[in-house]
C-alpha positions in Angstrom: -3.8 205.7 51.2 -6.9 203.7 50.1 -10.5 204.5 50.4 -13.2 201.8 50.5 -16.9 202.2 50.0 -19.4 199.4 50.6 -22.4 199.4 48.4 -25.3 197.2 47.4 -26.6 196.8 43.9 -30.4 197.2 43.7 -32.2 196.1 40.6 -34.9 198.7 40.2 -37.1 196.4 38.2 -37.3 194.2 41.3 -38.4 197.0 43.7 -42.2 197.4 44.1 -43.4 200.8 42.9 -45.8 200.9 45.8 -42.7 201.0 48.2 -41.8 204.4 46.8 -45.3 205.7 47.6 -45.4 204.2 51.1 -41.9 205.3 52.2 -40.4 208.8 52.2 -38.3 208.2 49.0 -39.3 211.2 46.9 -36.1 211.1 44.9 -37.1 207.7 43.6 -40.4 209.0 42.1 -39.0 209.6 38.6 -38.0 205.9 38.5 -41.6 204.6 39.2 -42.3 203.6 35.6 -39.4 201.2 35.5 -40.1 199.7 39.0 -42.1 196.5 39.5 -45.7 197.3 38.9 -45.0 200.9 38.0 -45.8 200.8 34.3 -49.5 201.6 34.6 -50.8 205.0 33.6 -52.5 205.6 37.0 -49.2 204.8 38.8 -47.3 207.3 36.6 -49.9 209.9 37.3 -49.6 209.3 41.0 -45.8 209.8 40.9 -46.3 213.0 38.8 -48.8 214.4 41.3 -46.3 213.8 44.2 -43.5 215.3 42.2 -45.5 218.4 41.5 -46.5 218.8 45.2 -42.8 219.3 46.1 -41.3 222.4 44.6 -37.8 221.0 45.1 -38.7 217.9 42.9 -40.2 219.7 39.9 -37.0 219.3 38.0 -37.4 215.6 38.2 -40.5 215.7 36.1 -38.5 215.4 32.9 -36.8 212.2 34.2 -40.2 210.7 35.1 -41.4 211.4 31.5 -38.2 209.9 30.1 -38.7 206.6 32.0 -42.4 206.6 31.3 -41.8 206.4 27.6 -40.2 203.0 28.1 -43.5 201.5 29.3 -46.2 203.8 27.9 -46.9 205.2 24.4 -45.4 208.6 23.8 -48.9 210.1 23.2 -50.0 208.9 26.6 -46.9 210.3 28.3 -47.5 213.6 26.7 -51.1 213.6 27.8 -50.2 212.7 31.4 -47.4 215.3 31.5 -49.6 217.9 29.6 -46.6 218.6 27.4 -46.3 219.9 24.0 -43.2 219.9 21.8 -42.3 223.5 22.7 -41.9 222.6 26.4 -40.0 219.5 25.5 -37.6 221.4 23.3 -36.7 223.7 26.2 -35.6 220.8 28.4 -31.8 220.5 29.0 -32.1 216.8 27.9 -33.6 217.7 24.5 -30.9 220.3 24.0 -28.1 217.8 24.8 -29.6 215.2 22.5 -29.9 217.7 19.7 -26.3 218.9 20.3 -25.0 215.4 20.3 -26.9 214.6 17.1 -25.3 217.6 15.4 -21.9 216.6 16.5 -22.5 213.0 15.4 -23.7 214.1 11.9 -20.7 216.4 11.3 
């Protein structure tokens, strides 16, 4: 028995950020910073606002912040997200990174 799955590779950096705002693709909002034209502070703020409007998407806020740090200074991302270190340290990603760092150092 064999199973086949057709797929198409999409280079996110070639997708216009505006397309995510114009189409109903809310699950792509965290990727806005790495999309074509998505590295502007105002664009990241717009993506954050849309994420916060949908309770089911709130967990994706951390992912948006993660990708935003690739194109914006950390201080700006913290300001946009209104985060402080205490909030960041509670995130599952931070805990995993911390745990992997401990394992790596042992």
